[in-house]
N, C-alpha and C positions, 0 to 999 in steps of 0.2 A: 421060472415061469419058462415055459416049453415055445420056441422059437420054431416057426413054420417059415415054407417057401412061400409066397402068392402065387395060387396059379398061374397069373397071367404072365409068370416072367419064365414058366419052366423050359417054355422051348429056347429062349433066346439064351438060358443060363446053360443049359446041356451043349449048345453049340458054342456058346464061348468056352466051356470048359474043355470040350472036347481039343479045339484048337491049342488051347493051353497046353494040354497033357501030349498032343501031338510033338509041339515043338518042344517043349522042356523034356519029355522023357523021365529020364531015371535023374535028373537036375531037382525035379519040381517036389517040394515038401509038403505043400497046402495051399488051398484056395478058400478065401471066407469071401461069404455074402455077409455086409455089415451095411448101416447107413439107415434110410429112410423103408428101405426095401425089409428091413424086419425089426424096425423099434418105432419108428415114427407116421407109418402109414405113407404110402406112394402118394403122390399128388400128380398133376398131369404131365408134369414138367421134370419130375423127381427123374436123376439117374439113376442107371445102376451101380454100386459101390463095389468093386473087388480087391481084395487084398492078395497077390500072389507072393509066396513064398520062396524062392528056392536055396540049393543047397551050394551053389558057385555062381559067380557073375555072368551074365549073359555075354554070348558069344558074338560078333558080327551080326551072323547069320540069323542068329534066334531074334537078336531086337528087331530086325529088318522084316521077320516074317510075323513076328507077332505083331508088331505095329501094321502093317499090310493086312493082313487077314483076320483083326479085330473089325477094320473099318466095314468088313461083309458081315458084323452081324450087331452094328452099332447105328443110330443115326440121331440127327440133331433134335435136341425135342421138339415136339408138337408137327414134324414132319413126315411121321411113317406110323401106320396102323400097325406095323412088324414089330418095330424095336424100340426100345429106349435108348437113351445116350449112356453108352458104359463108358465110367470110371476107372480105370484098370491101373492099380498102385504095383510096383514088382519091388520087392525087398531080399535080399542077399541075409540068409537068417545069422550068419555071423557079423553084419553089419549092426545090426541092430541087438542082438545078444552074444554080450553081457549091454548093456544100454549104455550109450554114450550121447552124450548132446553137443552140435546138433546131430542128427542121425543121416546115414546117407541111403538115398533113394537109389533104385538100382533101374527104374523106368517108369515111367508113367504115360498111357495112353488117354486122350479124352478128345472128344468133337470138336473143342477149340484148337486142335491140333490136325486137324484132317487136310485142310492145304497143305500143310507143311510136310505130313506126310504122304501124300499121293504125289508130290514134289520130290521124295525122297529124304527128307529132311529128319532125323530124329535126334530128340534130344538126348546126351550122355548122361551117365550116372552123375549124380551132383548131392550136395549136400542140402536136406529139405526138413526143416524145424517142424512144418507141419506135421511129419512124421507122427509125432510127439502125440499129439490129437489124435490122429487117425488111427494110430495101436493101442490107446487107451480106449478109443470106441470100439473099436474089436474085439478089445480083450471083455470089455461089459456086454457088448451085444452083437453076436455073430453067427453065422452058420457056416460048418465046415463043409463044403463042397467036397471035398476032398484033404485028409491029413488030420492034425490032432488039432481040438477044439486052442482059440485064440490064446486064451489064461494060461493054457497048458504051455505055449509054444514063446509066447512071450513074456518081459518081464514086467511089473509096475512101473510106468512111467513117474516120476517124481512130480508131485505139484510145481514145484519151481521151474520145473521145462516147460511145462504146460502154460504155466504165467508168461514166461518169457518168448514162447510162439505167441501168445498174445498181444505183445508189445511189438514184435517184428510184423506180425500182422497189421495193424495200424498205421504202420509205416508204407503200408503200399498205398494210400490213398492222401495224396498230397498235394492235388489241386483238380478242377473240372476234367480234364485230360486224362486223368485217372479213373475218371467213373463212369465214361461216356462208354456206352452200348453192354453196360452191365451195370446200371442202376440200380434196378430191383433186388438182383442178388446180391450187391454191397448195402445195401440197405438193409433187407433181412440177416445177411453174417455179422451185422453189428450187434444186429438185435440178439443173435445167438452168444455171439463172445461174450455181450452183455449179462445175458441170463448165464452162463458159466462162470463168469467172473464173480457175480453176486451169490450164485446160489452153491458153485462148486461140481455143477452136474452139466449134462449135453441133453438137448432137446431138438426137437425138429424147426424148422422155419417157422412156419405159421404159430406153432405153439409158443416159441420164442415172443414172436409178436404181441399174441395177447396177452402173455406175460408181462411184457415190458409197457405197453401203452396207457395204463393207469397211471404209471411213473412220468409220462412226460409232458409237456407243455403241450396245447392243441395243434398247435400248427405241426408239431413233429409226430406226434399221434394222429392223425389226419393221413401224413405222408404215409406213415407206416401201416397204416391201416388199408391205405390205397394199395402199397405193395402188396401185402398178405393177399388182397383181392384179386390180384393180377397172378401170383405165382398160383393160389387155386384153381386161375382158368375163369374166374368169375367177375372179371371187371378185364378190359382192354387198355391199358396207358400209352398214351405219347410220352416216354421219359424225356424227350429234349425240352419240350415243352415246361417241365417242371423240374427245369434241370436247380434252378436256383435254389428251391426248397430241400434238393438232393443233397445240395454242397452245404447248405445249412445246417439239416438233420447230419452228414456224416462230421462236419466239423464238432457239434454237439456232441456228438456221442463218444467221439474219440476221446473228448475234454474227460467226458463223467467216466469213460471207462480206465482211462489212465488216472484219472485220481484216485479208482478204486483199487487199481492194482498197487499203487504206491501205499495205499492202506495196508493192504494184504502183508505187504512186505516188510511193515514195521513192527 
């Protein structure tokens, strides 16, 4: 299947690519567009996901320049008619090839970091198990804006490491304080994880919700349907008002997913 860049993203991608190429210069190996922009279809609040691969670790000056300048071509979802939210992940090729787990992430830029970036606070390089999923998605479906195809640049990630990443993700949501402010995305992320554990594949958030709803008790199916409509921009939800239902869904989904992960490991 031939993947193509959506016309609505071309200007933003060209500007982001120019920033990355200018700052990294010869240290840059590749830039890949992946995620909903190339496989699941862009939704009103979808991010643009970019994977940047370098030859060597970033210098302090490069890290600061990337973080600051990418702010100019990114916006919080739904707040700009020009830009979508960028999520840019930087890896050093030798940190992930040959593959080892957990992998090391060199840098991540996203709108949730905007206030810290504006204050001059930048996350350092760190271990990040989520790269197991990110690289698997990029190898499966991505467009090289520069450099080699992702399936040639990176090795396959073992299924055990992907499952371990899902296990670690489930531990992030322990009580309501972990859910507040991101209720919709957490509900839909759990649907995506459930889909991946059950099928071995990856799909968009709304598609995962469609797949999962028939298997759920009515209360949880109703909440997931609401989250899906909110994600698609077809309904506005006061998530604080439905927090008890969100909490029950999260507990239910975590238990079911953990059970399936245990079965796969046997």
